[in-house]
C-alpha positions as CSV (number, residue, x, y, z in Angstrom):
1,X,78.7,-26.7,-13.9
2,X,78.9,-22.9,-13.0
3,X,81.1,-22.8,-16.1
4,X,79.1,-24.6,-18.3
5,X,76.0,-22.9,-17.5
6,X,77.8,-19.5,-17.9
7,X,78.5,-20.5,-21.9
8,X,75.1,-21.6,-22.6
9,X,73.6,-18.2,-21.9
10,X,71.9,-16.1,-24.2
11,X,74.5,-12.9,-25.7
12,X,74.1,-9.8,-23.2
13,X,72.2,-6.5,-24.9
14,X,76.1,-5.3,-25.7
15,X,77.4,-8.9,-27.0
16,X,74.0,-9.0,-29.3
17,X,74.7,-5.7,-30.4
18,X,78.2,-6.1,-31.3
19,X,77.0,-9.3,-33.3
20,X,74.5,-7.5,-35.5
21,X,76.4,-5.0,-36.4
22,X,79.6,-7.1,-37.4
23,X,77.3,-9.3,-39.5
24,X,75.2,-6.4,-40.9
25,X,79.1,-4.8,-42.5
26,X,79.7,-8.4,-43.3
27,X,76.7,-8.4,-45.7
28,X,76.9,-5.1,-46.7
29,X,80.3,-6.1,-48.2
30,X,79.0,-9.4,-49.8
31,X,76.3,-7.8,-51.5
32,X,78.4,-5.1,-52.6
33,X,81.2,-7.7,-54.0
34,X,78.3,-9.8,-55.7
35,X,76.6,-6.8,-57.1
36,X,78.9,-4.2,-57.8
37,X,78.7,-5.8,-62.0
38,X,75.4,-6.5,-61.9
39,X,73.5,-3.7,-60.3
40,X,76.5,-0.6,-60.1
41,X,77.5,-1.2,-63.5
42,X,75.5,-1.1,-66.8
43,X,76.2,-1.1,-69.9
44,X,74.5,1.1,-73.1
45,X,74.9,2.3,-76.7
46,X,75.5,5.9,-77.4
47,X,74.5,7.5,-80.5
48,X,77.5,6.3,-82.6
49,X,76.9,2.7,-81.3
50,X,79.2,2.4,-79.4
51,X,79.2,0.3,-76.1
52,X,79.6,3.0,-72.8
53,X,79.7,2.5,-68.8
54,X,77.1,3.9,-66.8
55,X,78.1,4.1,-62.8
56,X,74.8,3.3,-60.8
57,X,76.6,4.2,-57.5
58,X,73.2,5.0,-56.2
59,X,71.1,2.5,-57.0
60,X,73.9,-0.2,-55.8
61,X,73.6,1.8,-52.2
62,X,69.9,1.3,-52.3
63,X,70.5,-2.5,-52.0
64,X,73.3,-2.8,-50.1
65,X,71.9,-0.8,-47.3
66,X,68.6,-2.5,-47.4
67,X,71.2,-6.0,-47.0
68,X,72.7,-4.3,-44.1
69,X,70.0,-3.5,-42.3
70,X,67.9,-6.6,-42.9
71,X,70.5,-8.7,-41.8
72,X,71.0,-6.6,-38.4
73,X,67.3,-6.7,-37.9
74,X,67.8,-10.8,-38.4
75,X,70.2,-10.9,-35.7
76,X,69.1,-7.8,-33.1
77,X,65.2,-7.6,-33.1
78,X,64.0,-10.9,-35.1
79,X,66.4,-13.9,-33.6
80,X,65.7,-12.5,-30.2
81,X,61.8,-12.6,-31.1
82,X,61.9,-15.8,-32.1
83,X,63.5,-17.7,-29.4
84,X,60.9,-15.8,-27.0
85,X,58.2,-17.2,-28.8
86,X,59.5,-20.6,-29.0
87,X,59.9,-21.1,-25.5
88,X,56.9,-19.6,-24.7
89,X,55.3,-22.0,-26.9
90,X,56.9,-24.8,-25.3
91,X,56.0,-23.2,-21.6
92,X,52.4,-23.3,-22.5
93,X,52.3,-26.8,-24.3
94,X,54.3,-28.6,-21.6
95,X,51.5,-27.2,-18.6
96,X,48.4,-28.2,-20.3
97,X,47.3,-29.8,-23.5
98,X,47.1,-28.1,-26.9
99,X,43.3,-26.7,-27.6
100,X,41.5,-28.6,-30.5
101,X,41.4,-26.4,-33.7
102,X,38.4,-24.1,-34.1
103,X,35.5,-24.4,-36.8
104,X,37.3,-22.6,-39.6
105,X,40.5,-24.1,-39.3
106,X,39.0,-27.5,-39.3
107,X,37.0,-26.4,-42.2
108,X,40.1,-24.4,-44.1
109,X,39.9,-26.3,-47.2
110,X,36.0,-25.9,-47.5
111,X,36.9,-21.6,-46.8
112,X,39.1,-21.6,-49.5
113,X,37.4,-23.4,-52.1
114,X,34.2,-21.5,-51.8
115,X,36.3,-18.3,-52.3
116,X,37.8,-19.7,-55.0
117,X,34.3,-20.3,-56.6
118,X,33.4,-16.7,-55.5
119,X,36.5,-15.1,-57.0
120,X,35.6,-14.5,-60.7
121,X,31.7,-13.0,-60.2
122,X,33.3,-11.0,-57.2
123,X,35.8,-9.2,-59.2
124,X,33.5,-8.7,-62.1
125,X,31.3,-6.7,-59.7
126,X,34.2,-5.1,-58.4
127,X,36.2,-4.2,-61.5
128,X,33.6,-4.8,-65.2
129,X,34.0,-6.7,-67.8
130,X,37.1,-5.6,-69.2
131,X,39.1,-4.7,-65.5
132,X,38.3,-8.1,-64.2
133,X,40.0,-10.2,-66.9
134,X,43.7,-9.3,-65.6
135,X,42.9,-10.8,-61.9
136,X,41.2,-13.6,-63.4
137,X,43.4,-14.8,-66.2
138,X,46.9,-13.8,-64.7
139,X,46.4,-13.8,-60.6
140,X,43.7,-16.7,-60.7
141,X,44.3,-19.0,-63.9
142,X,48.2,-18.8,-63.6
143,X,48.2,-19.6,-60.0
144,X,46.0,-22.2,-59.8
145,X,47.9,-23.8,-62.8
146,X,51.3,-24.0,-60.9
147,X,48.9,-25.3,-57.7
148,X,48.4,-28.2,-59.7
149,X,51.7,-28.7,-61.1
150,X,53.2,-28.3,-57.7
151,X,50.5,-31.1,-56.4
152,X,51.4,-33.4,-58.9
153,X,55.0,-32.9,-58.9
154,X,54.7,-33.7,-54.8
155,X,53.4,-37.1,-55.5
156,X,57.0,-37.8,-56.6
157,X,59.0,-35.4,-54.8
158,X,57.0,-35.0,-51.2
159,X,55.5,-38.6,-50.8
160,X,57.9,-40.9,-52.9
161,X,61.0,-38.9,-51.9
162,X,61.9,-38.7,-55.3
163,X,64.3,-36.0,-56.6
164,X,62.6,-35.2,-60.3
165,X,64.1,-31.7,-62.1
166,X,62.7,-33.0,-65.7
167,X,59.0,-32.6,-64.3
168,X,58.2,-29.5,-67.2
169,X,58.7,-32.3,-69.9
170,X,55.5,-33.9,-69.0
171,X,53.4,-30.3,-69.0
172,X,55.1,-30.2,-72.3
173,X,53.7,-33.7,-73.7
174,X,50.4,-32.4,-72.3
175,X,50.3,-29.5,-74.1
176,X,51.7,-30.8,-77.2
177,X,49.1,-33.2,-77.3
178,X,46.6,-31.2,-77.3
179,X,47.6,-28.6,-79.9
180,X,48.6,-31.5,-82.1
181,X,46.2,-34.1,-82.4
182,X,43.5,-31.0,-81.9
183,X,45.1,-29.4,-85.3
184,X,45.4,-32.3,-86.5
185,X,42.2,-34.8,-86.4
186,X,39.8,-31.5,-84.4
187,X,39.5,-33.7,-81.4
188,X,37.8,-31.7,-78.6
189,X,39.2,-30.7,-75.4
190,X,37.2,-33.1,-72.9
191,X,38.4,-35.7,-75.3
192,X,42.0,-34.5,-75.8
193,X,42.0,-34.0,-71.8
194,X,42.4,-37.2,-70.4
195,X,44.4,-38.7,-73.4
196,X,47.0,-36.2,-72.8
197,X,47.1,-37.2,-69.2
198,X,47.4,-40.4,-70.3
199,X,50.5,-39.8,-73.1
200,X,51.9,-38.1,-70.3
201,X,51.6,-40.8,-68.1
202,X,52.8,-42.9,-70.7
203,X,56.2,-41.3,-70.7
204,X,56.5,-41.0,-66.8
205,X,57.1,-44.2,-67.1
206,X,59.3,-44.2,-69.9
207,X,61.5,-42.2,-67.6
208,X,60.6,-44.6,-64.6
209,X,62.5,-47.8,-66.1
210,X,65.9,-46.1,-66.7
211,X,66.2,-44.2,-62.9
212,X,64.9,-47.6,-60.9
213,X,68.2,-48.4,-59.7
214,X,69.1,-44.4,-59.0
215,X,69.0,-41.9,-56.1
216,X,69.5,-38.4,-54.8
217,X,72.0,-36.6,-57.2
218,X,72.1,-39.0,-59.6
219,X,68.2,-39.2,-60.0
220,X,68.7,-35.4,-60.1
221,X,70.6,-35.6,-63.3
222,X,69.0,-37.6,-64.9
223,X,65.3,-36.5,-64.7
224,X,67.1,-32.9,-65.6
225,X,68.8,-34.8,-68.7
226,X,65.0,-35.8,-69.1
227,X,63.5,-32.8,-69.1
228,X,66.1,-31.3,-71.6
229,X,65.7,-34.1,-74.1
230,X,62.3,-33.6,-74.4
231,X,62.5,-29.7,-75.0
232,X,65.2,-30.0,-77.7
233,X,63.2,-33.0,-79.8
234,X,60.1,-30.1,-79.7
235,X,62.5,-27.8,-81.0
236,X,63.9,-30.0,-83.7
237,X,61.1,-32.4,-84.7
238,X,60.2,-29.4,-87.4
239,X,58.3,-31.6,-89.6
240,X,55.9,-32.5,-86.5
241,X,56.5,-30.0,-83.8
242,X,57.5,-26.7,-86.1
243,X,60.5,-26.2,-84.0
244,X,61.0,-22.6,-82.6
245,X,58.1,-21.5,-84.8
246,X,55.7,-23.3,-82.4
247,X,52.1,-24.3,-82.6
248,X,49.1,-21.5,-82.7
249,X,45.4,-21.3,-83.7
250,X,45.1,-24.3,-81.2
251,X,41.1,-24.9,-80.5
252,X,39.6,-23.7,-77.5
253,X,37.5,-25.7,-75.1
254,X,33.9,-25.7,-75.3
255,X,31.1,-25.9,-72.5
256,X,31.0,-29.7,-73.5
257,X,30.2,-29.0,-77.0
258,X,26.7,-27.2,-76.2
259,X,28.1,-23.5,-76.4
260,X,31.6,-22.3,-78.0
261,X,33.4,-19.5,-77.6
262,X,34.3,-18.6,-80.9
263,X,32.9,-15.7,-82.1
264,X,32.1,-16.8,-85.3
265,X,30.2,-20.2,-83.7
266,X,26.6,-20.0,-84.2
267,X,26.3,-21.7,-80.5
268,X,28.4,-18.8,-79.2
269,X,28.5,-18.4,-75.7
270,X,27.6,-14.8,-75.3
271,X,25.3,-14.7,-78.1
272,X,23.0,-17.6,-76.8
273,X,22.6,-15.7,-73.6
274,X,22.5,-11.7,-75.3
275,X,25.9,-10.5,-73.5
276,X,28.3,-8.1,-75.1
277,X,31.1,-9.9,-76.5
278,X,34.1,-10.0,-74.3
279,X,36.8,-12.8,-73.6
280,X,36.0,-12.5,-70.2
281,X,33.7,-15.2,-70.3
282,X,36.0,-17.5,-71.8
283,X,38.5,-16.8,-69.4
284,X,35.9,-17.5,-66.7
285,X,34.9,-20.7,-67.6
286,X,38.6,-21.7,-67.7
287,X,39.1,-20.5,-64.2
288,X,36.3,-22.6,-63.5
289,X,38.0,-25.6,-65.4
290,X,41.3,-25.5,-63.7
291,X,39.4,-25.1,-60.3
292,X,37.9,-28.4,-61.0
293,X,41.2,-30.0,-62.2
294,X,42.8,-28.8,-59.1
295,X,40.3,-30.0,-56.9
296,X,40.4,-33.2,-58.8
297,X,44.4,-33.7,-58.1
298,X,43.9,-32.6,-54.5
299,X,41.4,-35.6,-54.2
300,X,42.9,-38.5,-56.1
301,X,45.9,-37.0,-53.9
302,X,44.7,-37.4,-50.3
303,X,42.9,-40.7,-51.1
304,X,45.7,-41.9,-53.1
305,X,47.7,-41.1,-49.6
306,X,45.6,-43.1,-47.5
307,X,45.6,-46.5,-49.5
308,X,48.8,-48.8,-49.8
309,X,50.0,-47.5,-52.6
310,X,50.5,-43.8,-51.0
311,X,52.1,-45.9,-47.5
312,X,54.7,-47.5,-49.7
313,X,55.4,-44.4,-51.6
314,X,56.2,-42.9,-47.6
315,X,57.8,-46.1,-46.7
316,X,60.4,-45.5,-50.1
317,X,60.9,-41.9,-49.2
318,X,61.9,-42.5,-45.7
319,X,64.2,-45.8,-46.4
320,X,64.5,-47.7,-49.6
321,X,66.8,-50.7,-47.9
322,X,64.1,-51.0,-45.6
323,X,60.8,-50.7,-47.8
324,X,62.2,-54.1,-49.7
325,X,63.2,-55.9,-46.3
326,X,59.1,-55.5,-46.3
327,X,58.1,-56.9,-49.1
328,X,57.2,-53.8,-50.6
329,X,57.7,-53.9,-54.5
330,X,59.8,-50.3,-55.2
331,X,60.0,-51.1,-58.9
332,X,56.1,-50.9,-59.3
333,X,55.9,-48.5,-56.1
334,X,58.6,-45.7,-58.5
335,X,56.6,-46.1,-61.6
336,X,53.3,-45.4,-60.3
337,X,55.0,-42.1,-58.6
338,X,56.3,-41.1,-62.0
339,X,52.9,-42.3,-63.8
340,X,50.4,-40.5,-61.7
341,X,52.8,-37.0,-61.1
342,X,53.7,-37.2,-65.1
343,X,49.6,-37.4,-65.4
344,X,48.5,-34.6,-63.7
345,X,51.2,-32.5,-65.5
346,X,49.7,-33.9,-68.8
347,X,46.3,-32.3,-67.8
348,X,47.8,-28.7,-66.9
349,X,49.8,-29.0,-69.8
350,X,46.5,-29.7,-72.0
351,X,44.6,-26.9,-69.9
352,X,47.6,-24.4,-70.7
353,X,47.6,-25.5,-74.8
354,X,43.6,-24.4,-74.8
355,X,44.3,-21.5,-72.5
356,X,47.2,-20.0,-74.4
357,X,45.6,-21.0,-78.2
358,X,49.5,-21.0,-78.9
359,X,52.9,-23.7,-77.7
360,X,56.2,-23.6,-78.0
361,X,59.5,-25.2,-76.7
362,X,60.1,-21.7,-74.9
363,X,57.3,-22.3,-72.9
364,X,58.5,-25.8,-71.0
365,X,62.4,-24.6,-69.9
366,X,64.2,-25.7,-67.0
367,X,63.1,-22.6,-65.1
368,X,59.7,-24.2,-65.0
369,X,61.0,-27.4,-63.5
370,X,63.0,-25.3,-61.0
371,X,60.3,-22.9,-60.4
372,X,57.9,-25.7,-59.7
373,X,59.9,-27.8,-57.7
374,X,60.9,-24.3,-55.4
375,X,56.9,-24.4,-55.1
376,X,57.0,-27.7,-53.5
377,X,59.7,-26.7,-51.0
378,X,58.7,-23.7,-50.1
379,X,55.1,-25.1,-49.0
380,X,56.6,-27.8,-46.8
381,X,57.1,-31.1,-49.2
382,X,54.4,-33.3,-48.8
383,X,51.7,-30.4,-47.4
384,X,48.5,-29.9,-50.0
385,X,47.6,-26.3,-48.2
386,X,51.5,-25.4,-47.3
387,X,52.4,-25.9,-51.4
388,X,48.8,-23.6,-52.4
389,X,49.8,-21.2,-50.3
390,X,53.5,-21.2,-51.7
391,X,52.3,-21.3,-55.2
392,X,49.7,-17.7,-54.7
393,X,53.0,-16.1,-52.9
394,X,55.1,-17.1,-55.8
395,X,53.1,-16.6,-59.0
396,X,51.1,-14.3,-57.2
397,X,54.2,-11.7,-56.3
398,X,55.9,-12.3,-59.6
399,X,52.9,-10.7,-61.3
400,X,52.6,-8.4,-58.9
401,X,56.0,-7.0,-59.9
402,X,54.0,-5.9,-63.3
403,X,51.5,-3.4,-61.9
404,X,54.6,-1.8,-59.2
405,X,55.2,1.2,-62.0
406,X,55.4,3.5,-58.9
407,X,58.7,2.4,-58.2
408,X,60.1,4.3,-61.1
409,X,59.6,7.5,-58.9
410,X,62.2,5.9,-56.4
411,X,64.7,4.5,-58.4
412,X,64.1,6.0,-61.6
413,X,62.7,5.8,-65.0
414,X,64.5,4.0,-66.3
415,X,63.7,0.7,-63.7
416,X,61.3,-2.1,-65.0
417,X,60.4,-4.3,-62.4
418,X,59.9,-7.2,-64.1
419,X,63.6,-7.4,-65.3
420,X,64.5,-7.8,-61.2
421,X,61.5,-10.4,-60.8
422,X,64.3,-13.4,-60.6
423,X,66.1,-11.3,-58.2
424,X,63.3,-10.6,-55.8
425,X,61.8,-14.3,-56.5
426,X,65.9,-15.1,-54.9
427,X,65.8,-12.7,-51.8
428,X,62.7,-14.2,-51.0
429,X,63.3,-17.8,-51.3
430,X,66.5,-17.1,-49.3
431,X,64.0,-15.4,-46.3
432,X,61.6,-18.1,-46.1
433,X,64.5,-20.6,-46.0
434,X,66.2,-18.9,-42.7
435,X,62.6,-18.1,-41.4
436,X,60.8,-21.2,-42.4
437,X,63.3,-24.4,-43.1
438,X,60.6,-27.1,-43.6
439,X,58.7,-24.8,-45.7
440,X,55.5,-22.7,-45.1
441,X,53.5,-25.7,-43.0
442,X,56.2,-27.7,-41.1
443,X,54.0,-30.6,-39.5
444,X,52.7,-33.5,-41.6
445,X,49.5,-35.5,-41.1
446,X,50.0,-39.4,-40.5
447,X,48.3,-41.4,-43.3
448,X,48.5,-44.2,-40.4
449,X,47.5,-43.8,-36.8
450,X,46.5,-45.6,-33.8
451,X,43.2,-44.0,-31.8
452,X,44.1,-40.3,-32.5
453,X,45.5,-38.9,-35.3
454,X,48.2,-36.3,-34.0
455,X,50.2,-33.8,-36.4
456,X,54.1,-34.6,-36.2
457,X,56.6,-32.0,-37.0
458,X,58.3,-32.3,-40.5
459,X,61.9,-32.5,-39.3
460,X,60.9,-36.5,-38.3
461,X,60.5,-37.2,-42.8
462,X,63.7,-37.8,-45.1
463,X,62.1,-35.5,-48.3
464,X,63.7,-36.1,-51.5
465,X,66.3,-38.1,-50.7
466,X,64.5,-41.7,-52.4
């Protein structure tokens, strides 16, 4: 017993320091081997258009030192601090009942929604008419689009447990449905918005039928192929989609046909209210439209989760064989998950077409599906709030890199922060998965409970294995 207790004892200060130094050395060695060809060496062209090799050993050394210091701090500082925090939390919960959440925490969704409603006028007052355009469009609208897409994919992956790597296909169907029908038939945004969702849901059912008997990796491969098929159809069906040239001149959305945002229109919004002509008003209008769409997505998702179909999704996620033994029709359960998730992707695609005024196949590559899935995983599969936080952190973080021109003073004038956004994005994902392996929100609220609703650990659920 004494030997067993000695083996399970935490390492001493000297042992912890030695382990931290050893792992820091290996982290630096691995980072050097991975980045020496990508960061340490660069090919340029001289005046004779000949390739020359430029050595950037100082730039490489910065990455290696950051990896070593980060790993050392993780082992020597962060690890013991997290262990002490878990022990203290276990001691508190063992002796006393957990305190009920406060007023703000209970109504966090209302507080967050109110803050988003006030976001455009606040930035308008702080930065002026043109200065607010960047914050409303690049941050507000861009983040909310990915929030809506991630909430739609959460129905398929987080609730039903069906790993979908081709979700961007439904996004593309919604965008091209709006672009083609608006350009060829002159239909308005408010007519085409639900129609794009219906068409995307139809394609969700089309995808659902071939994958009814597939699970796990095989399901992921087929959905990935479906996304690539849609993209290749958009590229090669030039008679309809115009191929890689895309569709331009897509009509803008109007305020329910009352006011238009076209400069030449007689019912132009700015002219009707004697405001200076600016594109900011259209972006603010689109911000509230996508905010309303996100609110509808969240409400429908939460209501469906509490209904029998939502419980069937969760049963399918946990164990498909047990789900069948309970008499649940797994065919309709899978098809409804694909259809409803695809419908929200179609809504987001139609909005994307109205916002951009131009769509092309380059906007719907596999990387988009990977980013949306990463948001769902990082936020915590099944967690609406966690997914929203992950979308704000990931999409907002990549947009912030465009504003970090001061980094050129550190890395040189040739340094372009946007080019390294995916590298920083990947490092951030690794850090988050190490610190929070179940996502930002690792607890789940049960859809069915007896007497009292209690949050449970996300570790008790099987996610993405259906």
